[in-house]
Backbone bond lengths (Angstrom), bond angles and torsions (degrees), N, CA, C in turn:
res aa  C-N    CA-C-N  psi(-1)  N-CA   C-N-CA  omega(-1)  CA-C   N-CA-C  phi
1 X - - - 1.462 - - 1.524 110.08 -
2 X 1.337 117.20 -43.62 1.460 119.94 -178.06 1.534 110.26 -66.50
3 X 1.342 115.58 -36.01 1.461 119.54 178.45 1.533 109.93 -62.88
4 X 1.324 114.79 -43.51 1.464 119.87 -179.65 1.530 110.76 -62.79
5 X 1.353 114.89 -42.14 1.463 119.60 179.86 1.522 110.35 -64.41
6 X 1.339 116.71 -42.92 1.462 121.28 179.27 1.527 110.44 -62.50
7 X 1.345 114.79 -42.23 1.462 120.98 178.71 1.529 110.24 -60.54
8 X 1.334 116.13 -43.75 1.453 121.79 -179.85 1.529 110.63 -64.39
9 X 1.331 116.97 -43.37 1.460 121.65 -179.95 1.524 110.06 -63.73
10 X 1.345 116.23 -44.17 1.467 120.40 177.40 1.518 111.00 -60.53
11 X 1.340 115.69 -43.06 1.466 120.21 -179.84 1.525 110.44 -61.65
12 X 1.335 116.70 -45.52 1.463 121.06 179.51 1.526 110.47 -63.49
13 X 1.352 116.25 -39.86 1.456 120.50 -179.44 1.525 110.80 -64.06
14 X 1.343 116.94 -44.60 1.463 119.91 179.63 1.527 110.30 -65.76
15 X 1.333 116.63 -37.54 1.468 120.06 177.71 1.524 110.14 -63.32
16 X 1.337 115.86 -42.07 1.457 119.87 179.79 1.526 110.60 -64.64
17 X 1.353 116.18 -42.13 1.456 120.91 177.65 1.520 110.88 -61.61
18 X 1.336 116.41 -43.80 1.461 121.00 179.75 1.525 111.19 -63.14
19 X 1.321 116.76 -43.34 1.459 119.90 179.85 1.527 110.22 -66.32
20 X 1.347 116.85 -36.74 1.457 120.76 175.86 1.521 110.70 -61.85
21 X 1.333 115.52 -48.04 1.463 120.93 178.57 1.515 111.18 -59.59
22 X 1.331 115.65 -44.16 1.450 120.80 179.84 1.531 110.49 -61.68
23 X 1.327 115.92 -41.19 1.456 120.55 177.77 1.518 111.57 -60.88
24 X 1.349 116.32 -43.48 1.460 120.25 179.11 1.522 111.11 -64.88
25 X 1.331 116.29 -42.01 1.476 120.34 179.88 1.523 110.23 -62.45
26 X 1.342 116.04 -44.61 1.462 120.14 179.27 1.522 110.39 -63.20
27 X 1.352 116.97 -40.50 1.450 121.70 179.34 1.528 110.99 -62.03
28 X 1.335 116.77 -46.24 1.463 121.47 -179.89 1.526 109.93 -64.75
29 X 1.332 116.29 -42.92 1.464 120.13 179.10 1.523 110.96 -62.40
30 X 1.322 116.84 -40.62 1.459 119.94 179.41 1.533 110.35 -66.85
31 X 1.343 116.38 -36.21 1.472 119.63 176.82 1.520 110.60 -64.07
32 X 1.347 116.37 -39.10 1.463 120.25 -179.37 1.530 110.04 -73.83
33 X 1.329 116.69 -42.68 1.463 120.99 -172.97 1.522 113.14 -82.01
34 X 1.338 117.83 -22.32 1.446 120.17 -178.04 1.532 112.97 -58.59
35 X 1.348 119.17 -50.94 1.467 118.81 176.97 1.521 112.48 -59.57
36 X 1.328 116.66 -37.39 1.464 120.45 177.70 1.523 110.54 -61.91
37 X 1.332 116.54 -42.73 1.459 120.41 179.09 1.520 110.51 -64.53
38 X 1.339 116.93 -40.80 1.463 121.27 179.43 1.525 109.93 -63.19
39 X 1.341 116.26 -45.65 1.472 120.95 179.07 1.526 109.89 -61.51
40 X 1.327 116.56 -44.54 1.463 121.05 179.18 1.526 110.96 -60.70
41 X 1.345 116.49 -42.37 1.459 121.59 -179.79 1.523 110.46 -63.73
42 X 1.343 116.72 -43.53 1.465 121.55 179.86 1.531 110.11 -63.63
43 X 1.331 116.86 -43.56 1.466 120.93 178.23 1.528 110.74 -62.14
44 X 1.329 116.34 -39.76 1.454 120.71 178.59 1.530 110.24 -63.42
45 X 1.327 116.90 -42.78 1.459 122.05 178.37 1.527 110.20 -60.66
46 X 1.353 115.93 -47.15 1.458 120.48 179.55 1.525 110.83 -60.38
47 X 1.326 115.97 -41.46 1.460 121.21 179.17 1.531 110.31 -62.26
48 X 1.332 116.69 -42.87 1.463 120.74 178.66 1.518 111.10 -62.96
49 X 1.342 116.48 -41.79 1.469 120.87 178.57 1.522 109.96 -62.84
50 X 1.338 116.46 -44.28 1.465 120.69 178.39 1.522 111.34 -61.42
51 X 1.327 116.71 -43.52 1.461 120.79 179.54 1.519 110.34 -62.58
52 X 1.325 116.97 -41.92 1.464 120.56 179.01 1.522 110.43 -63.51
53 X 1.334 116.57 -43.43 1.472 120.12 -179.49 1.516 111.16 -64.12
54 X 1.331 116.90 -43.48 1.462 119.61 -179.06 1.528 110.60 -66.95
55 X 1.320 116.65 -37.11 1.471 118.96 179.06 1.523 109.76 -67.88
56 X 1.343 117.29 -36.76 1.465 121.01 177.73 1.522 109.86 -66.20
57 X 1.343 116.74 -43.53 1.467 119.76 -179.65 1.522 110.55 -66.20
58 X 1.340 117.58 -35.40 1.456 120.32 176.99 1.531 110.73 -67.35
59 X 1.331 115.86 -37.71 1.461 120.13 -178.29 1.533 110.45 -69.57
60 X 1.334 117.29 -35.91 1.466 120.45 -177.31 1.521 111.15 -75.07
61 X 1.332 117.80 -28.52 1.473 119.91 -176.59 1.520 113.13 -84.21
């Protein structure tokens, strides 16, 4: 019984460690990818503005 309990505690501990590690990895990835997403969003906005302007200039001519 004690062996089983120890095994269960070890399993829970390793799971907790893994989830902690996973959380840190996700956090670091989000820190790295967040600026990239912001830059991508800004570029997309600029592209949309350019497309709107060109369509307006085409419509006026």
